[in-house]
Every structure is written in C-alpha cells, then in structure tokens.
C-alpha positions as CSV (number, residue, x, y, z in Angstrom):
1,M,126.5,226.0,84.7
2,R,128.1,222.9,83.2
3,T,131.3,223.5,85.1
4,I,129.5,223.6,88.4
5,F,127.7,220.4,87.5
6,V,131.1,218.7,86.7
7,V,132.6,220.0,90.0
8,I,129.7,218.6,91.9
9,L,130.0,215.2,90.2
10,V,133.7,215.1,91.0
11,L,133.0,216.0,94.6
12,V,130.3,213.4,94.9
13,H,132.6,210.7,93.4
14,F,135.4,211.7,95.8
15,L,133.3,211.7,98.9
16,S,131.5,208.5,98.0
17,N,134.9,206.7,97.7
18,A,136.5,208.4,100.7
19,Q,137.6,205.8,103.3
20,V,136.6,206.5,106.9
21,P,138.7,204.3,109.1
22,D,137.3,205.5,112.3
23,P,134.0,207.4,112.0
24,S,134.1,208.6,115.6
25,G,137.7,209.9,115.3
26,S,138.4,208.6,118.8
27,L,137.6,204.9,119.3
28,L,140.7,203.2,118.0
29,N,142.8,201.8,120.9
30,V,140.1,202.6,123.4
31,Q,138.8,200.1,125.9
32,L,135.4,198.8,124.8
33,T,132.4,199.7,126.9
34,D,131.1,196.2,127.6
35,F,127.6,195.3,126.5
36,S,125.3,192.3,126.7
37,T,122.4,191.3,124.5
38,K,120.9,188.3,122.8
39,S,121.2,187.1,119.2
40,I,118.1,186.5,117.1
41,K,118.6,182.8,117.9
42,G,118.5,183.6,121.7
43,D,122.2,183.1,122.3
44,S,123.8,185.3,125.0
45,I,126.3,187.9,123.8
46,N,128.3,189.4,126.6
47,T,131.5,191.1,125.7
48,L,132.8,191.1,129.3
49,N,132.4,187.3,129.4
50,W,134.3,187.1,126.1
51,R,137.5,188.6,127.4
52,G,140.3,186.5,126.1
53,D,138.6,186.2,122.7
54,I,138.9,188.4,119.7
55,I,135.5,190.0,118.8
56,V,134.6,191.1,115.3
57,L,131.5,193.3,115.1
58,N,129.7,194.1,111.8
59,F,127.2,197.0,111.8
60,W,124.8,196.7,108.9
61,F,121.1,196.7,107.8
62,T,119.2,194.8,105.2
63,N,118.6,197.7,102.7
64,C,122.2,198.6,102.7
65,G,123.6,197.4,99.3
66,P,127.3,197.6,100.4
67,C,126.4,195.7,103.6
68,I,124.9,192.9,101.6
69,K,128.0,192.8,99.3
70,E,130.2,192.2,102.4
71,I,128.4,189.2,103.7
72,G,130.3,186.7,101.5
73,Q,133.6,188.1,102.6
74,L,132.6,188.1,106.3
75,N,131.4,184.5,106.0
76,K,134.8,183.5,104.7
77,V,136.6,185.1,107.6
78,A,134.1,183.6,110.1
79,E,134.5,180.1,108.6
80,K,138.3,180.5,108.6
81,Y,138.4,181.1,112.3
82,E,135.4,179.1,113.4
83,N,137.4,176.8,115.7
84,Q,139.4,179.6,117.4
85,N,138.5,182.0,120.1
86,I,137.1,184.6,117.8
87,R,133.5,185.8,118.0
88,F,131.6,187.3,115.0
89,V,128.5,189.4,115.6
90,A,126.5,191.4,113.1
91,I,124.4,194.2,114.7
92,T,121.5,196.0,113.1
93,W,119.0,198.6,114.3
94,E,116.2,196.7,112.6
95,K,113.7,195.1,114.9
96,D,111.8,192.4,112.9
97,E,113.6,189.3,114.1
98,E,111.5,186.9,112.0
99,F,112.4,188.8,108.9
100,L,116.1,188.9,109.9
101,K,116.1,185.2,110.5
102,K,114.8,184.6,107.0
103,F,117.2,187.1,105.5
104,A,120.2,185.5,107.4
105,A,119.1,182.0,106.1
106,I,118.8,183.2,102.5
107,K,122.2,185.0,102.7
108,N,123.7,182.0,104.6
109,M,125.2,184.3,107.3
110,K,127.7,182.3,109.3
111,Y,127.8,184.5,112.4
112,A,125.5,185.7,115.2
113,L,123.0,188.4,114.4
114,V,121.6,191.0,116.8
115,A,118.4,192.9,116.1
116,S,117.3,196.1,117.8
117,G,120.9,197.1,118.4
118,K,120.5,200.8,118.3
119,S,122.0,201.4,121.8
120,I,125.1,199.4,120.7
121,I,125.3,201.3,117.4
122,D,125.0,204.6,119.4
123,M,127.9,203.5,121.6
124,F,130.1,203.4,118.6
125,L,128.9,206.7,117.3
126,L,128.1,205.2,113.9
127,K,126.7,207.1,111.0
128,L,128.0,205.1,108.1
129,Y,127.4,201.5,107.0
130,P,128.8,199.0,106.9
131,T,131.1,199.5,109.8
132,N,133.4,196.7,111.0
133,V,135.2,196.7,114.3
134,V,137.8,194.3,115.8
135,I,138.3,194.2,119.5
136,D,141.3,192.4,121.0
137,Q,141.5,189.8,123.7
138,H,141.7,192.6,126.4
139,G,138.7,194.5,125.2
140,V,140.5,197.2,123.3
141,I,139.3,198.4,119.9
142,R,142.1,197.6,117.4
143,F,140.3,198.2,114.1
144,I,137.4,200.2,112.9
145,E,136.4,201.0,109.4
146,S,133.2,202.3,107.8
147,G,132.2,202.0,104.1
148,F,132.6,199.3,101.5
149,Y,135.9,198.9,99.7
150,G,135.7,195.3,98.6
151,D,138.6,194.1,100.7
152,I,137.2,193.6,104.2
153,E,138.2,189.9,104.1
154,Q,141.8,190.8,103.7
155,K,141.7,193.6,106.3
156,L,140.0,191.5,109.0
157,T,142.3,188.6,108.4
158,K,145.4,190.8,108.7
159,V,144.2,192.3,112.0
160,I,143.1,188.9,113.4
161,E,146.4,187.3,112.5
162,E,148.3,190.1,114.2
163,L,146.2,189.7,117.4
164,L,146.7,185.9,117.4
165,K,150.5,186.3,117.5
C-alpha cells in the first residue's frame, strides 16, 4: 500500500511540473482567427486592426495562484516594450468587471484586461492556466505555453526580440 502511495505522489509531482508548450497540440505557427472585443476600460481590441503589431495574450483568472504569480513578470515585459508596437492583453472568463477593475488596480496590472472572454479562450482550446501566447506582426501564433515555470519574463522577451529583428 505504501509503495502505491509513493508511486502516486511521484506521478502527481511529475505531472504537476510537466511543461505544456502548446496545449492544443496544433496552434503553433497557425494563422490567428481574428477576434474583436472590449477591455474592461472600454478600449477596443481588434486583432485584425493590430496587424503589424506583436500581440501578447495572457489567459488567466483571479483564483489561479500561478496566474497571480506571473503578473509581476508580465508587468515588466509590458513596461519594457510600452513604446513599441506590442499589444498586451490579459483575458479571463470571469464576468464581474467591477471586481476585475479593483483586482487589476491592486495588482497594478500594466496591460489591457478582457472579461467574459470564454469565446476567445475556447478558440485557443485552453484547459490549463496561465497560458501565454505571442502572435507575430502577420497574425501567426509563434509562441504558446501553459503552466507556471517562473520564467515567463525571459521567454516572452526572447520571442519578442526575435520578432523585432
């Protein structure tokens, strides 16, 4: 019995630390299906109109501990590229915009936030959070990763720098 328990613990540890670069298994290097929506501040978000810009999408929710841990790193990347043609958008399925506004203010989120984004989340076939996606200037998905590994700042910076060349 003890052996089975140890095996289960090892499997849980392995699976919880497994990196899932592309949860859908098929979205990397695929043309984005364009979408439009509004941020919780009322700003228009239209990926077709953003052609020529790099787009960074962060899929998250407020009760996701790893999602919250990432905010500081995402803020650093957003601040680093704030004067360049790079758009940062966080998308959640949560609907309470007033709560999200307060949450974003407390966490000092430096990027646009979209509520009620379930249709966009479904488009990306997401099951794991956080998930980060980078879309190039031509609308092609160049990076997608689900899970928290503590190094999203470095990964996003590397991808963005490559796309800026």
